[in-house]
C-alpha positions in Angstrom: -0.1 0.1 0.1 1.9 3.4 -0.9 2.4 5.9 1.8 1.0 9.4 1.2 3.8 11.8 1.1 2.8 15.5 1.9 3.4 17.8 -0.7 5.9 20.6 0.7 8.1 23.3 -0.6 11.5 22.7 -1.1 13.6 25.8 -0.2 15.0 28.0 -1.9 13.5 26.9 -5.0 9.9 26.6 -4.0 9.2 23.7 -5.8 7.2 20.7 -4.6 9.5 18.2 -2.9 7.1 15.4 -4.1 5.8 16.4 -7.8 8.5 19.0 -8.7 5.4 21.5 -9.7 5.7 25.1 -8.4 4.6 25.3 -4.7 1.6 25.3 -3.5 1.0 22.4 -6.1 -2.9 21.3 -6.6 -2.1 18.6 -4.0 -1.0 21.0 -1.4 -3.5 23.3 -2.2 -6.4 20.8 -1.3 -4.4 19.8 1.7 -4.5 23.3 2.9 -8.0 24.2 2.0 -9.0 21.0 4.2 -6.6 21.7 7.0 -8.0 25.4 7.2 -11.6 24.7 5.9 -12.9 26.7 9.2 -10.4 29.4 9.1 -9.8 30.9 5.6 -8.5 34.1 7.4 -5.9 31.9 9.0 -5.1 30.2 5.9 -4.6 33.7 3.8 -2.2 34.8 6.7 -0.4 31.6 6.5 0.1 31.8 2.7 0.9 35.4 2.9 3.9 34.8 5.4 5.2 31.9 3.1 5.0 34.3 -0.1 7.0 36.8 1.8 9.4 34.1 2.5 9.4 32.9 -1.1 10.0 36.3 -2.5 13.0 36.6 -0.6 14.3 33.3 -1.3 13.7 33.6 -5.2 15.0 37.3 -5.0 13.2 38.8 -7.9 13.2 35.6 -10.0 9.3 35.7 -10.0 7.4 38.8 -10.1 5.2 40.0 -7.2 1.8 39.6 -9.4 2.8 35.9 -10.1 3.8 35.2 -6.6 0.5 36.8 -5.4 -1.4 34.5 -7.8 0.5 31.3 -6.7 0.1 31.9 -3.1 -2.9 33.9 -2.4 -5.5 34.5 -5.3 -6.6 30.7 -5.4 -7.2 30.7 -1.7 -9.6 33.4 -1.5 -13.4 32.9 -1.0 -15.3 32.7 -3.9 
């Protein structure tokens, strides 16, 4: 039986350690939405903190609007 491996970021590249996609990848997003299902504000604060860290690690390699879409836009309430 395969063991679940959490899709977490590899720093400083901010790629998923499991699938190699830009983090947060789809499985990570799904897991985060489940974990924070009762606290969307907490999720956005957490992701904003990670986005700030990623901006520092990526040091201008990704534009600010791309990081915003990648880390925050998908998590907002619809």
